[in-house]
BAGU-12685 format. One record per atom (N, C-alpha, C): atom name; x, y, z; residue number from 1. Coordinates in Angstrom, 3 decimals. Layout:
BAGU-12685
CA, X, Y, Z, NUM
...
END
This chain:
BAGU-12685
N, 159.168, 37.888, 296.642, 1
CA, 159.317, 36.434, 296.782, 1
C, 160.510, 35.139, 296.971, 1
N, 160.242, 34.589, 297.269, 2
CA, 161.543, 33.475, 297.270, 2
C, 161.721, 32.181, 297.262, 2
N, 161.907, 31.833, 296.129, 3
CA, 161.621, 30.090, 295.967, 3
C, 163.043, 29.256, 296.248, 3
N, 162.906, 28.228, 297.374, 4
CA, 164.255, 27.766, 297.777, 4
C, 163.962, 26.342, 297.496, 4
N, 165.045, 25.608, 297.446, 5
CA, 165.131, 23.954, 297.613, 5
C, 166.666, 23.726, 297.810, 5
N, 166.427, 22.363, 299.123, 6
CA, 167.898, 22.151, 299.398, 6
C, 168.007, 20.423, 299.576, 6
N, 169.166, 19.827, 299.540, 7
CA, 169.443, 18.399, 299.896, 7
C, 170.115, 18.582, 301.266, 7
N, 169.830, 17.797, 302.069, 8
CA, 170.693, 17.535, 303.316, 8
C, 171.113, 16.450, 303.820, 8
N, 171.814, 15.812, 303.538, 9
CA, 172.709, 14.350, 303.884, 9
C, 171.905, 13.234, 303.446, 9
N, 171.795, 13.294, 302.518, 10
CA, 171.149, 12.094, 301.399, 10
C, 169.770, 12.270, 301.860, 10
N, 168.920, 13.204, 302.282, 11
CA, 167.799, 13.157, 302.473, 11
C, 166.904, 14.610, 301.564, 11
N, 166.296, 14.258, 300.842, 12
CA, 165.824, 15.077, 299.260, 12
C, 164.674, 16.465, 300.501, 12
N, 164.965, 17.492, 300.498, 13
CA, 164.391, 18.061, 301.090, 13
C, 163.986, 19.388, 300.412, 13
N, 162.816, 19.789, 299.977, 14
CA, 162.188, 20.690, 299.192, 14
C, 161.278, 21.839, 300.138, 14
N, 161.420, 22.945, 299.780, 15
CA, 161.201, 24.175, 300.435, 15
C, 160.348, 25.102, 299.609, 15
N, 159.202, 25.899, 299.650, 16
CA, 158.791, 26.942, 299.109, 16
C, 158.553, 28.380, 299.971, 16
N, 159.003, 29.392, 299.507, 17
CA, 158.655, 30.494, 300.682, 17
C, 158.217, 31.633, 299.892, 17
N, 157.847, 32.368, 300.191, 18
CA, 157.108, 34.127, 299.707, 18
C, 157.416, 34.909, 301.208, 18
N, 158.076, 35.801, 300.956, 19
CA, 158.450, 36.528, 301.688, 19
C, 158.035, 38.171, 301.286, 19
N, 157.200, 38.616, 301.965, 20
CA, 156.647, 40.493, 301.303, 20
C, 157.180, 41.214, 302.346, 20
N, 158.221, 42.190, 301.912, 21
CA, 158.701, 43.375, 302.677, 21
C, 158.335, 44.681, 302.382, 21
N, 158.133, 45.615, 303.283, 22
CA, 157.734, 46.533, 303.352, 22
C, 158.555, 47.445, 303.822, 22
N, 159.556, 48.815, 303.356, 23
CA, 160.112, 49.460, 304.234, 23
C, 160.194, 50.516, 303.997, 23
N, 160.191, 51.763, 304.855, 24
CA, 159.633, 52.919, 305.065, 24
C, 160.302, 53.315, 306.208, 24
N, 160.897, 54.790, 305.696, 25
CA, 161.919, 55.608, 306.753, 25
C, 162.633, 54.714, 308.095, 25
N, 163.560, 53.294, 307.332, 26
CA, 164.185, 52.833, 308.031, 26
C, 162.972, 51.654, 308.969, 26
N, 161.787, 51.809, 308.901, 27
CA, 161.171, 50.702, 309.738, 27
C, 160.731, 49.750, 308.621, 27
N, 160.706, 48.433, 309.026, 28
CA, 160.594, 47.232, 308.285, 28
C, 159.441, 46.486, 308.956, 28
N, 158.882, 45.786, 307.819, 29
CA, 157.841, 45.153, 307.923, 29
C, 157.776, 44.023, 307.098, 29
N, 158.101, 42.875, 307.806, 30
CA, 158.199, 42.071, 306.559, 30
C, 157.478, 40.513, 307.405, 30
N, 156.783, 39.868, 305.881, 31
CA, 155.556, 38.771, 305.942, 31
C, 156.010, 37.880, 305.372, 31
N, 156.035, 36.255, 305.892, 32
CA, 156.212, 34.919, 305.264, 32
C, 155.186, 34.655, 305.337, 32
N, 154.157, 34.970, 304.220, 33
CA, 152.622, 34.203, 304.673, 33
C, 152.434, 32.644, 304.279, 33
N, 153.786, 32.137, 303.867, 34
CA, 153.598, 30.733, 303.191, 34
C, 155.228, 30.445, 302.930, 34
N, 155.620, 29.792, 303.969, 35
CA, 156.605, 28.996, 304.240, 35
C, 156.489, 27.310, 304.615, 35
N, 156.545, 26.302, 303.439, 36
CA, 156.119, 24.955, 303.258, 36
C, 157.498, 24.443, 302.846, 36
N, 157.769, 23.142, 303.653, 37
CA, 159.082, 22.443, 303.872, 37
C, 157.893, 21.209, 303.261, 37
N, 158.450, 20.527, 302.670, 38
CA, 158.072, 19.694, 301.611, 38
C, 158.076, 17.970, 302.246, 38
N, 159.308, 17.434, 303.020, 39
CA, 159.405, 16.364, 303.676, 39
C, 158.699, 16.338, 304.729, 39
N, 159.091, 17.519, 305.400, 40
CA, 158.393, 17.411, 306.960, 40
C, 156.710, 18.238, 307.080, 40
N, 156.535, 18.413, 305.547, 41
CA, 154.854, 18.884, 305.609, 41
C, 154.538, 19.728, 306.521, 41
N, 155.596, 20.804, 307.032, 42
CA, 155.335, 22.187, 307.870, 42
C, 155.078, 23.186, 306.744, 42
N, 154.184, 23.658, 307.771, 43
CA, 153.503, 25.508, 306.352, 43
C, 153.626, 25.947, 307.742, 43
N, 154.474, 27.140, 307.663, 44
CA, 154.547, 27.968, 308.689, 44
C, 154.663, 29.663, 308.036, 44
N, 154.024, 30.418, 308.866, 45
CA, 153.791, 31.947, 308.619, 45
C, 154.186, 32.477, 309.624, 45
N, 155.690, 33.653, 309.004, 46
CA, 156.285, 34.921, 310.040, 46
C, 156.009, 35.771, 310.532, 46
N, 156.295, 36.790, 311.062, 47
CA, 155.765, 38.137, 310.644, 47
C, 157.123, 39.016, 311.729, 47
N, 157.695, 39.621, 310.849, 48
CA, 158.684, 40.321, 311.622, 48
C, 159.125, 41.798, 311.389, 48
N, 158.837, 42.263, 312.607, 49
CA, 158.988, 43.881, 312.550, 49
C, 160.254, 44.677, 312.687, 49
N, 160.705, 45.387, 312.148, 50
CA, 161.852, 45.509, 312.590, 50
C, 162.837, 47.376, 312.269, 50
N, 163.707, 47.348, 312.387, 51
CA, 164.504, 48.820, 312.180, 51
C, 165.629, 48.741, 312.121, 51
N, 165.999, 49.770, 310.780, 52
CA, 167.341, 49.541, 310.316, 52
C, 168.374, 50.792, 310.866, 52
N, 169.187, 50.492, 311.939, 53
CA, 169.864, 51.559, 312.151, 53
C, 171.287, 51.675, 311.394, 53
N, 171.906, 53.218, 311.155, 54
CA, 173.080, 52.796, 309.916, 54
C, 174.347, 53.701, 310.703, 54
N, 175.251, 52.816, 310.551, 55
CA, 176.356, 53.390, 311.042, 55
C, 177.252, 54.040, 309.772, 55
N, 178.130, 54.605, 310.191, 56
CA, 179.256, 54.930, 308.605, 56
C, 179.714, 53.915, 308.227, 56
N, 179.793, 52.724, 308.332, 57
CA, 180.031, 51.553, 307.520, 57
C, 179.554, 50.253, 308.244, 57
N, 178.593, 50.122, 308.687, 58
CA, 177.926, 49.283, 309.192, 58
C, 176.426, 49.295, 309.409, 58
N, 175.688, 48.650, 308.811, 59
CA, 174.273, 48.226, 308.944, 59
C, 173.712, 47.429, 310.315, 59
N, 172.932, 47.791, 310.522, 60
CA, 172.268, 46.962, 311.957, 60
C, 170.651, 46.976, 311.574, 60
N, 170.149, 45.691, 311.971, 61
CA, 168.821, 45.747, 311.944, 61
C, 168.420, 44.747, 312.858, 61
N, 167.349, 45.076, 313.703, 62
CA, 166.761, 44.330, 315.068, 62
C, 165.445, 44.344, 314.553, 62
N, 165.006, 43.128, 314.718, 63
CA, 163.363, 42.612, 314.383, 63
C, 163.121, 41.894, 315.581, 63
N, 162.031, 42.272, 315.863, 64
CA, 160.552, 41.419, 316.773, 64
C, 159.913, 40.573, 315.745, 64
N, 160.145, 39.015, 316.227, 65
CA, 159.727, 38.268, 315.407, 65
C, 158.482, 37.086, 316.286, 65
N, 157.930, 36.832, 315.347, 66
CA, 156.641, 35.746, 315.676, 66
C, 156.434, 34.802, 314.616, 66
N, 156.625, 33.572, 314.712, 67
CA, 156.384, 32.318, 313.696, 67
C, 155.450, 31.254, 314.364, 67
N, 154.537, 30.786, 313.568, 68
CA, 153.646, 29.832, 314.262, 68
C, 153.787, 28.955, 312.584, 68
N, 153.656, 27.181, 313.364, 69
CA, 153.274, 26.647, 311.914, 69
C, 152.087, 25.394, 312.215, 69
N, 151.812, 24.665, 311.446, 70
CA, 150.738, 24.077, 311.129, 70
C, 150.665, 22.928, 312.162, 70
N, 151.763, 22.799, 312.702, 71
CA, 152.043, 21.574, 314.037, 71
C, 151.725, 22.283, 315.462, 71
N, 150.579, 23.202, 315.581, 72
CA, 150.268, 24.443, 316.764, 72
C, 151.688, 24.639, 317.822, 72
N, 152.765, 24.775, 316.683, 73
CA, 154.363, 25.230, 317.133, 73
C, 153.530, 27.115, 317.116, 73
N, 154.399, 27.391, 318.024, 74
CA, 154.549, 29.126, 318.024, 74
C, 155.749, 29.441, 318.484, 74
N, 156.376, 30.630, 318.379, 75
CA, 157.453, 31.395, 319.219, 75
C, 157.517, 32.540, 319.160, 75
N, 158.342, 33.198, 319.607, 76
CA, 158.357, 34.722, 319.422, 76
C, 159.860, 34.748, 319.713, 76
N, 160.421, 35.874, 319.452, 77
CA, 161.860, 36.042, 319.711, 77
C, 162.497, 37.218, 318.845, 77
N, 163.160, 37.440, 318.389, 78
CA, 164.223, 38.315, 317.956, 78
C, 165.143, 37.859, 316.659, 78
N, 165.471, 38.768, 315.832, 79
CA, 166.282, 38.605, 314.690, 79
C, 167.456, 39.990, 314.346, 79
N, 168.786, 39.537, 315.006, 80
CA, 169.501, 40.592, 314.753, 80
C, 170.609, 40.426, 313.267, 80
N, 170.763, 41.762, 312.725, 81
CA, 171.635, 41.358, 311.533, 81
C, 172.653, 42.836, 311.491, 81
N, 173.485, 42.075, 311.285, 82
CA, 174.976, 43.099, 311.560, 82
C, 175.712, 42.807, 310.184, 82
N, 175.693, 43.731, 309.404, 83
CA, 176.262, 43.963, 308.243, 83
C, 177.479, 45.153, 308.003, 83
N, 178.303, 44.621, 307.395, 84
CA, 179.543, 45.837, 306.864, 84
C, 180.060, 45.435, 305.392, 84
N, 180.325, 46.414, 304.671, 85
CA, 180.499, 46.544, 302.916, 85
C, 182.111, 47.492, 303.324, 85
N, 182.788, 47.056, 302.794, 86
CA, 184.087, 47.760, 302.208, 86
C, 184.581, 47.559, 300.781, 86
N, 186.058, 48.177, 300.464, 87
CA, 186.259, 47.756, 299.526, 87
C, 185.380, 48.371, 298.314, 87
N, 185.157, 49.354, 298.350, 88
CA, 184.096, 50.229, 297.457, 88
C, 183.274, 49.577, 297.403, 88
N, 182.150, 48.921, 298.637, 89
CA, 181.188, 48.061, 298.899, 89
C, 181.546, 46.707, 297.746, 89
N, 182.376, 46.594, 297.443, 90
CA, 182.568, 45.045, 296.961, 90
C, 182.366, 43.855, 297.592, 90
N, 183.131, 44.177, 299.113, 91
CA, 183.024, 43.312, 300.095, 91
C, 182.435, 43.307, 301.249, 91
N, 181.440, 42.434, 301.509, 92
CA, 180.586, 42.493, 302.259, 92
C, 180.539, 41.299, 303.467, 92
N, 180.022, 41.453, 304.657, 93
CA, 179.871, 40.508, 305.628, 93
C, 178.864, 40.709, 306.357, 93
N, 178.199, 39.565, 306.667, 94
CA, 177.002, 39.845, 307.497, 94
C, 176.881, 38.372, 308.568, 94
N, 176.625, 39.132, 309.682, 95
CA, 175.949, 37.995, 310.755, 95
C, 174.629, 38.088, 311.054, 95
N, 173.592, 36.736, 310.847, 96
CA, 172.395, 37.266, 311.410, 96
C, 171.954, 36.138, 312.453, 96
N, 171.453, 36.522, 313.635, 97
CA, 171.257, 35.780, 314.980, 97
C, 170.086, 35.847, 315.201, 97
N, 169.196, 34.774, 315.437, 98
CA, 167.848, 34.784, 315.577, 98
C, 167.671, 33.818, 316.973, 98
N, 166.827, 34.298, 318.036, 99
CA, 166.711, 33.459, 319.181, 99
C, 165.182, 33.134, 319.007, 99
N, 164.858, 32.182, 319.305, 100
CA, 163.314, 31.772, 319.450, 100
C, 163.307, 31.177, 320.800, 100
N, 161.537, 31.407, 321.509, 101
CA, 161.405, 31.333, 323.048, 101
C, 160.079, 30.351, 322.233, 101
N, 159.925, 28.994, 322.538, 102
CA, 158.111, 28.888, 322.309, 102
C, 157.313, 28.772, 323.020, 102
N, 156.224, 29.391, 322.833, 103
CA, 155.145, 29.771, 323.352, 103
C, 154.132, 28.673, 324.178, 103
N, 154.222, 27.424, 323.777, 104
CA, 153.701, 26.142, 324.123, 104
C, 154.752, 24.927, 324.193, 104
N, 154.501, 23.858, 324.837, 105
CA, 155.206, 22.636, 325.087, 105
C, 155.859, 22.217, 324.050, 105
N, 155.212, 22.208, 322.409, 106
CA, 155.639, 21.306, 321.504, 106
C, 156.500, 22.332, 321.096, 106
N, 156.620, 23.797, 321.403, 107
CA, 157.663, 24.744, 321.037, 107
C, 158.851, 24.843, 321.458, 107
N, 159.885, 24.625, 321.157, 108
CA, 161.545, 24.199, 321.899, 108
C, 162.002, 25.514, 321.653, 108
N, 162.484, 26.028, 322.150, 109
CA, 163.592, 27.197, 322.489, 109
C, 164.632, 26.819, 321.083, 109
N, 164.815, 27.947, 320.265, 110
CA, 166.385, 27.276, 319.323, 110
C, 166.942, 28.722, 318.947, 110
N, 167.903, 28.456, 318.466, 111
CA, 168.948, 29.541, 318.395, 111
C, 169.724, 29.318, 316.845, 111
N, 169.433, 30.213, 316.184, 112
CA, 170.305, 30.395, 314.499, 112
C, 171.306, 31.175, 314.457, 112
N, 172.269, 31.087, 313.941, 113
CA, 173.663, 31.855, 313.571, 113
C, 173.691, 31.285, 312.087, 113
N, 173.706, 32.580, 311.402, 114
CA, 174.024, 32.138, 309.815, 114
C, 175.107, 33.488, 309.512, 114
N, 176.534, 33.328, 309.375, 115
CA, 177.618, 34.206, 308.960, 115
C, 177.869, 33.726, 307.760, 115
N, 177.834, 35.369, 306.487, 116
CA, 178.382, 35.207, 305.628, 116
C, 179.179, 36.289, 304.903, 116
N, 180.133, 36.180, 303.931, 117
CA, 181.179, 36.771, 303.364, 117
C, 181.115, 36.423, 302.234, 117
N, 180.689, 37.532, 301.424, 118
CA, 180.553, 37.757, 300.223, 118
C, 181.676, 38.728, 299.167, 118
N, 182.075, 38.014, 297.907, 119
CA, 182.868, 39.493, 296.777, 119
C, 182.375, 39.570, 295.700, 119
N, 182.040, 40.791, 295.602, 120
CA, 181.169, 41.046, 294.390, 120
C, 182.426, 41.246, 293.086, 120
N, 182.108, 40.285, 292.196, 121
CA, 183.375, 40.274, 291.024, 121
C, 183.094, 41.144, 290.493, 121
N, 182.354, 41.616, 289.729, 122
CA, 182.032, 42.685, 288.915, 122
C, 181.378, 44.201, 289.203, 122
N, 181.786, 45.320, 288.576, 123
CA, 181.418, 46.246, 289.356, 123
C, 179.361, 46.310, 289.294, 123
N, 178.847, 45.855, 287.936, 124
CA, 177.039, 45.464, 287.925, 124
C, 176.695, 45.090, 289.000, 124
N, 177.465, 44.159, 289.789, 125
CA, 176.701, 43.188, 290.989, 125
C, 176.191, 41.640, 290.530, 125
N, 176.565, 41.562, 289.311, 126
CA, 175.934, 40.444, 288.796, 126
C, 176.387, 39.353, 289.036, 126
N, 177.719, 39.224, 290.102, 127
CA, 178.341, 37.789, 289.753, 127
C, 178.834, 38.249, 291.532, 127
N, 178.454, 37.384, 292.131, 128
CA, 179.060, 37.662, 293.847, 128
C, 179.619, 35.433, 294.437, 128
N, 180.468, 35.851, 294.892, 129
CA, 180.807, 34.583, 295.629, 129
C, 181.558, 34.503, 296.768, 129
N, 181.327, 33.229, 297.695, 130
CA, 181.888, 33.839, 298.944, 130
C, 182.098, 32.370, 300.118, 130
N, 181.181, 32.695, 301.398, 131
CA, 181.355, 31.287, 301.821, 131
C, 180.207, 31.812, 302.843, 131
N, 179.405, 31.111, 303.554, 132
CA, 178.275, 31.516, 304.606, 132
C, 178.472, 30.111, 305.369, 132
N, 177.626, 30.100, 306.605, 133
CA, 177.517, 29.646, 307.761, 133
C, 175.880, 29.459, 307.834, 133
N, 175.316, 28.209, 308.448, 134
CA, 173.863, 27.848, 309.105, 134
C, 174.382, 27.394, 309.898, 134
N, 173.891, 27.726, 311.414, 135
CA, 173.675, 27.154, 312.436, 135
C, 173.055, 26.700, 313.166, 135
N, 172.411, 25.889, 313.790, 136
CA, 171.194, 25.724, 314.686, 136
C, 171.230, 24.900, 315.691, 136
N, 170.550, 25.559, 316.826, 137
CA, 170.998, 24.755, 317.694, 137
C, 169.678, 24.598, 318.829, 137
N, 169.039, 23.558, 318.374, 138
CA, 167.501, 23.034, 319.391, 138
C, 167.705, 22.452, 320.819, 138
N, 166.780, 22.807, 321.681, 139
CA, 166.631, 21.967, 323.118, 139
C, 166.637, 20.404, 322.406, 139
N, 166.902, 19.780, 323.314, 140
CA, 166.830, 18.168, 322.664, 140
C, 167.501, 17.669, 321.594, 140
N, 167.705, 18.686, 320.584, 141
CA, 168.616, 17.537, 319.385, 141
C, 169.993, 18.691, 319.408, 141
N, 170.333, 17.676, 318.432, 142
CA, 172.166, 17.865, 318.324, 142
C, 172.092, 19.006, 317.640, 142
N, 173.202, 19.930, 317.844, 143
CA, 173.716, 21.149, 317.146, 143
C, 174.509, 20.482, 315.783, 143
N, 174.113, 21.123, 314.856, 144
CA, 174.572, 21.302, 313.362, 144
C, 175.061, 22.709, 313.182, 144
N, 175.966, 22.850, 312.061, 145
CA, 176.536, 24.207, 311.609, 145
C, 177.091, 23.472, 310.399, 145
N, 176.766, 23.991, 309.408, 146
CA, 177.030, 24.012, 308.074, 146
C, 177.959, 25.135, 307.527, 146
N, 178.986, 24.779, 307.227, 147
CA, 179.794, 25.746, 306.398, 147
C, 180.088, 25.678, 304.883, 147
N, 180.079, 26.327, 304.592, 148
CA, 180.699, 26.226, 302.743, 148
C, 180.935, 27.146, 302.005, 148
N, 180.763, 27.176, 300.680, 149
CA, 180.617, 28.140, 299.637, 149
C, 179.712, 28.621, 299.132, 149
N, 179.216, 29.780, 298.712, 150
CA, 177.935, 30.094, 297.904, 150
C, 178.584, 30.810, 296.484, 150
N, 177.757, 30.974, 295.884, 151
CA, 177.545, 31.655, 294.835, 151
C, 176.249, 32.113, 294.490, 151
N, 176.403, 33.811, 293.860, 152
CA, 174.928, 34.343, 293.699, 152
C, 175.211, 35.401, 292.381, 152
N, 174.183, 34.582, 291.528, 153
CA, 174.140, 35.245, 290.093, 153
C, 172.885, 36.325, 289.614, 153
N, 173.068, 37.286, 289.316, 154
CA, 172.063, 38.690, 289.241, 154
C, 171.835, 38.004, 287.613, 154
N, 170.818, 37.564, 287.431, 155
CA, 169.962, 37.112, 286.245, 155
C, 169.387, 38.349, 285.394, 155
N, 168.736, 39.129, 286.320, 156
CA, 167.788, 40.555, 286.196, 156
C, 167.625, 41.424, 287.020, 156
N, 167.464, 42.461, 286.612, 157
CA, 167.228, 43.264, 287.993, 157
C, 166.461, 42.995, 288.982, 157
N, 165.427, 42.028, 288.786, 158
CA, 164.387, 41.521, 289.171, 158
C, 164.814, 39.995, 289.414, 158
N, 165.470, 39.124, 289.092, 159
CA, 165.858, 38.199, 289.708, 159
C, 167.269, 37.436, 289.879, 159
N, 167.608, 36.805, 290.900, 160
CA, 169.064, 36.773, 291.242, 160
C, 168.748, 34.996, 291.931, 160
N, 169.928, 34.165, 291.663, 161
CA, 170.088, 32.822, 292.015, 161
C, 171.101, 32.709, 292.942, 161
N, 171.112, 32.157, 294.106, 162
CA, 172.089, 31.951, 295.234, 162
C, 172.206, 29.994, 295.035, 162
N, 173.231, 30.029, 294.958, 163
CA, 173.488, 28.112, 295.012, 163
C, 174.825, 28.268, 296.146, 163
N, 174.204, 26.948, 296.974, 164
CA, 175.554, 27.038, 297.901, 164
C, 175.602, 25.252, 298.294, 164
N, 176.907, 24.801, 298.514, 165
CA, 177.175, 23.246, 298.471, 165
C, 178.125, 23.797, 300.612, 165
N, 177.386, 23.168, 301.457, 166
CA, 177.805, 23.342, 303.041, 166
C, 178.195, 21.837, 303.579, 166
N, 179.531, 22.057, 304.326, 167
CA, 179.518, 20.129, 305.128, 167
C, 179.414, 20.504, 306.318, 167
N, 178.839, 20.093, 307.416, 168
CA, 178.455, 19.993, 309.135, 168
C, 180.244, 19.459, 309.180, 168
N, 180.292, 20.697, 309.986, 169
CA, 181.655, 20.238, 311.010, 169
C, 181.423, 19.713, 312.189, 169
N, 180.139, 19.004, 312.229, 170
CA, 180.136, 18.018, 313.973, 170
C, 179.948, 16.724, 312.411, 170
N, 180.199, 16.747, 311.279, 171
CA, 179.937, 15.572, 311.006, 171
C, 178.894, 14.826, 310.129, 171
N, 177.243, 15.547, 309.970, 172
CA, 175.984, 14.980, 309.754, 172
C, 175.748, 14.946, 308.064, 172
N, 176.551, 15.650, 307.421, 173
CA, 176.589, 15.434, 306.271, 173
C, 176.860, 16.532, 305.436, 173
N, 176.653, 16.609, 303.749, 174
CA, 176.326, 17.691, 303.381, 174
C, 175.058, 18.650, 303.338, 174
N, 174.874, 19.772, 302.821, 175
CA, 173.969, 20.280, 302.631, 175
C, 173.775, 21.416, 301.085, 175
N, 173.102, 21.046, 300.241, 176
CA, 173.440, 21.611, 299.194, 176
C, 171.888, 22.415, 298.658, 176
N, 171.732, 23.458, 298.341, 177
CA, 170.470, 24.491, 298.245, 177
C, 171.014, 25.720, 297.486, 177
N, 169.172, 25.765, 296.562, 178
CA, 169.567, 27.394, 295.959, 178
C, 168.127, 27.755, 296.636, 178
N, 168.097, 29.150, 296.113, 179
CA, 167.140, 29.970, 296.092, 179
C, 167.113, 31.009, 295.471, 179
N, 165.969, 31.272, 294.424, 180
CA, 165.567, 32.334, 293.868, 180
C, 164.935, 33.425, 294.152, 180
N, 165.652, 34.753, 294.122, 181
CA, 164.899, 35.646, 294.983, 181
C, 164.248, 36.421, 293.466, 181
N, 162.856, 36.801, 293.709, 182
CA, 162.143, 37.509, 292.790, 182
C, 162.036, 39.517, 293.719, 182
N, 162.408, 39.810, 292.647, 183
CA, 162.128, 41.655, 293.244, 183
C, 161.204, 42.486, 292.379, 183
N, 160.244, 42.744, 293.627, 184
CA, 158.705, 43.524, 292.231, 184
C, 159.393, 44.995, 292.836, 184
END
């Protein structure tokens, strides 16, 4: 389960998300039965079906993706995750690319690009830090690309917290967010 919140460009934005993931034999089923954004009063459901393909040092996951929200918008798309670990698995770099095609007139196509680079500072994985980006292009809307610093603290084996501060390279403002991950 994931709990997150954010503040974007002087506007307070909160979000609550639950994510349920099941993985067997490199097949992945991910369900987000409840993803609620407070300011826009948008409640969304996501379903992802994926397959993990591992190389010697590269991890690749391809997903089919469907999402629907309470504003009668729905999309189908794909999510591609590329990951690599090096330096005895202390340095990781990931690229998450998502493309969505709208299934009705209310649902505009959009593309996300989410790069991350993290370094694990200790051997137990308690503290990580690095850089991340969050880019979205939607048809008919301005492009934004937030780039900034992240820190991740593993509180217990079942709880981690991510803190992030980013700035839009196109000038729309700052983005501060946090996520609490619960692992069961």
